[in-house]
N, C-alpha and C positions, 0 to 999 in steps of 0.2 A: 981191230974188230970194229965194225961199224955199229953205231948206236942208233937204234930205231926209236924215234919219238912216238909215243902212243897217240893214236888218233882220238880226238875228243868230239868229232862231229857226231858219231853215233850216240855217245853218252849225252851230248848236249841236246840232241833230238829227243832222246828218251826222257831227259829231265823236263823239257818243255811240255812233252806229252803228260808227264806226271803232274806238272803244275796245272795243266788244264783240268785234271781230275781232282785237284786240291784247291778249291777256290779261296780258302783261308790264307793261302800263301801268296798267290799272284797279286801283283800291284805295281804301281808306277812310283811309289815313294822311294826315297834313298834307302830306307831300312829294308824294304822288300827287295830292292835291287841287290843290296849287299848279301842278303840271305840267299838269293838265287845264285849269286856268284860262288858263295861258299859251298852250297849244295853241289854245284857243278864240279868243284874240286874234290869234295869228299866222296862223291859217287864213284870216282876212279880208283879208290883204294878200299880194299876189303879188310876193315879193322873195326873194333868196337867204337860206338859213337854214343855220347851222352848228350841228350837234348834237354835243355832246361828252359823254363819260361812260365809265365803266369797261367792260371787255369783258363781254358777256353781260347788260347792264342793259336792253337794248331800244331801241337807237338807230334801227334800221331800223323798228321798230314806231312810233316817233315820226314818222318820215318818212311812213309809210303812213297814220297818223292825220291828219296835216296834209293829205295828198292827198285822203283820204276826206271831210274837212270843207270842202275848198276848192271853188271853182267849176270846178276841173279834175277833179273826182271821176270823171266819165264818160270821161276821156281816159286814155292809157296811163301806167303807172308803170313806168319802166325802171330797174333796179338794176344798177350797175356796181361790181365789187370792184376798186378801184384797186391793191390789193396783188397782184392776179392778172393785171394787164395785162402782156402780153409787150412788152418794150421796142421790138422791131422792128415790132410790129403795133399798138401802143397807139393811134397816131393814127387808124389805120383802124378800130379797134374803137369809138372815140368818134365820129369824124366821117365814117366811110364811105370807100369807094374806088371807082374806076371799073374796069371790066374791063380787064385788061392793065396795071394800074398797077404791078405788081411780079410777080415770079415766083410762080406759083400763084394769081394773081388771075384766075380763070376767069370770074368774073361780078362785077357791081357789088353793093355793099352800102350800106345807108343809114347804118349806125353808130348808136350809142345816142341821140344827140341828135335826129337826123331820125326815128328810130323812135318817139321819145317826143313828137313834135310835138303841141302842144296840152296836154300833160300834164306829168309830173314826171320829171326825171332825178335819181336818187339815187346820189351818189358816195360809196360806203362806203370807209373807210380812206383818206381823202383825203390824209393825211400820208404815205402810201406812194407817191403819184404821182411818176413820174420827173421830175427837175428840168427836163429839156429839154422836157417836154410841158406844163409849167405855164404858160409864156407863151401857148401856143396856146389853152389853156383860158381864160385871162384874156381873150384876144381875143374868144372866143365869148361870154363873159359880158358884155363891154362892147358888142359889136356885134350880138349875137343872130343870128349867121350863121355857117355852116360852109362850108369848102371841102374837098370830098373829096380824098383822095390820088389824084394822077394827073389832076386836073381843075383848070381855071381858073375854073369856074363857081361863083359864090357862091349858097348856098341859105339863105334866111332860116329861122329856127327860132323857135317860140313855146313856150318851156319855162320851168318854174320849177326852179331847181337847189337841191337840198338835199344838203349834204355832212355826213359824220360821221367822227369819229375818236376814239380813246382816247388820243391823244398830246397833249402840250402844244405847240400850233402856235406860240405866241409864243416858246417856247424854241427851236423848230426855226428860226424866222425869225432869231433872234439868232445861231444857229449857222450860218446860210447854207444850211440844208437845205430851206427852204420860202420861196417868194417873198413878200415883205412886201405887195406890191400885190395879189397874189391872196388873201392872208389877209384883208385888209381888205375886198375885194370879197365874199368868201364870208361874212364875219362881220357882215353887215348886221343879221341877227337871230341871237342866240346863245342856244341852249337847252342846259341841262345836265340830263341824265337822272340822277335820284338812284340811288345804289347800294342794294342790298337791305339793307345795314346801316343806311341812313337811313330805311327804311320797314319796320321789323320787324313793325309792326302788320298788315301785309299778308301775312306768311308763312303763317298758317293758311289764308287764302283761296287762296293759290297752291298749297298742298299739296292742298287739296280739288279745285281745278281740274285739276291735272295727274294726280292719282290717278284722277279720273273719266275723263279723256282716255285714259290708258293702259289702264284697265279696258275701255273700249270698243274700243280698238285691238287689244288682245291677247285680247279676249273672256275676261277673267278677272274674278273678284270684285274689288270695289274695296277697296284697302288703306286702313285708317284708323289713325292713330297714337294711342297712349294719351297721357296727360298728360305722363309723363316724356319720351317720345319727342318730343312737340310742343315741350316746353321746350328740349330739346337742339337742335332745328331753329332755334328763336328765338335761342339763345345763339350759334350758330355764326356765323363772320364772313363766310362765303360770298364768297370772292375771285372766283368766276366768276359771281356774282349769280344772277339768275333762271334763266339758262340752266343753270348748275350744279345748282340745285335741281331743275329739270325732269329732268336726267339722273340724279340720285340716285333720284327717284321711279321713273324708267324701269328702273333697275337692280333695284329692289325687285320688279318684276314678272318680270324675267328670272330672278332667283334667289329665286323664291317659296319660302317655307319656311325661308329663311336671312336674314330681314329684319334681325334684331339684329346679326348678324355683318357684313352689308353696311354698316349704319349705323356700327358701331364702326370699320370701316376708313375711312369717310369722315370722321368727326368726330375720329379720332385719339385720342391718350392722354388728352386732357382729359375725354372722356366715355366712355372705354373701360371704366372701373370700373362706371359706371352701367349700361352696356349688357351687359357680359360677366360680371360677378361674381354674377349671379343665375341661377337655373334658369328664370326666367320669360322664356323667349326663343322666337323663331321661332313666333309665336302664330297659330293659325288656329282658328276656331270652326266646327264642323260639327255639324248642318247649318247652312247659311248663314242669317242673319237675313233679314227681308223686304227690307232695303235691298240685298241681294245683295252685301254687302261682307265681307271678312275683316278681323278686327281683330287688333291686336298688343297686346292688353291682357289676355289670358287665359294662365294658367300652363301651360307644357308643358316637358318636359325638353329639353335641348340635343340636336338631332338628331345621329344617328351618321353620320359621313361614309361614303359608299359605298366609299372607299378611302383609304389613307394614302399612296399613291403619287402624287407631285406631277404626274407626266406623265399619269396617269390622270385626276386632278382637272382638269388643263388640258383634256384631251380632252372631259370632261363639260361644262366651262364653254363651250368652243367650240361643242359640239353644241347646248346650250341656247340660246345666243345666236343661232346660225344658225337654229334652229327658230323662235324667237320673232320673228325678222325675216323669215321666209319666204325665207331664203337670201341676204338683202341684206348683203353683207360690210361696207359702209360703216356701216349702222345697228348691226350687230353689234359693230364696232370701237368705236363710240361708247358702247355699253352696257358693254363691258368696260374702257373707259378706255385704249384703245391706239390707235395710228395705223393707217391702212388698210394700210400696208406690213407692219406687225407682224401684223395680223389675217390677211393673206394668207399670211404665213409660218406662223402658228400653224395655219391650216387645212391647209396642205400637210404640216406635220409631225405634227399630232395627228389630223387627220381627212382624209387624202388623198382619201377617197371623196367628200368634199364639194367638193373643188377643181374649178373649171371645166375642162372638157375642152378640150384644145388640139390644134392641128393640123388638117389638112384630110383629108377622106375621100379615099382613093386613087381615082384616076380609073379607070374601067372600061377594060380593055384592048380595043383594037379587034379585031374578029374578021375 
């Protein structure tokens, strides 16, 4: 009997297409090249995959790239944040429920696994899954079937499960925080996403990508670093990886005209002298060059703050962040590096006119 070798050309094409949609993965560094090669191999096989790596390094992008390169590419990709599962509703969120299964169940739901039938279920932060739910997940992985809450009917599911975590699950297994049998079931294929520290060669490409992205998003000229600034980006250890780098670039657009000060705050004392001890700061060239980008490599004096009053400066920062995000408090909070609750409080205190209006309109009195 002749053996037919599987064609990888279509999978390779789909993988490269998936990489194009996942900018945190693509790169020219050896670490990025190794990851791309591994993904090309893994995408050919329909089995559970465990993706590990530090926060912000692109674990979900790995899952999406596998999905895009696999035979399931045209089917759903359903993402579940296990850290956000509500303990009393977690089983329903994953496996669905029938109408009347519990108080408030006014209709039936499919749950993540049935919603993803034919495609991929991505279980993010799998290490945070409640311990009492883990044997039920194991059963689904073993039998490829789910039983909705409040039902005795078994529903077969056809899904590939990809799980991700930034925790050491083997340590959690030893400590009794994670089931050993579930760990081995998920760990059929194990991929480790490299940190940004392990792929410094890709940092200039990331800067260029995110600078162009936010320039389009906020309709502003593209920021370009000078050699000194680029060297500082490469030197930095980036504990939040590519996500943190993206947020730094985003802040530069929110606080346009104060780039050096923003970068000094991010990089800390190690690069503060390089950024703050010279008058060549907050650089913009006008008129803009043909590339429609503003550069940070032309000398200009340190800008004068509009006020020395901290409350007034906070009000200005809140206003700028809210204006840059069209009033989206979540995005504004991300730009300023604060939580959503803190951002809401800052808006109420500094700019109450920007706070959402509450209360109902008074009902018209009957005549």
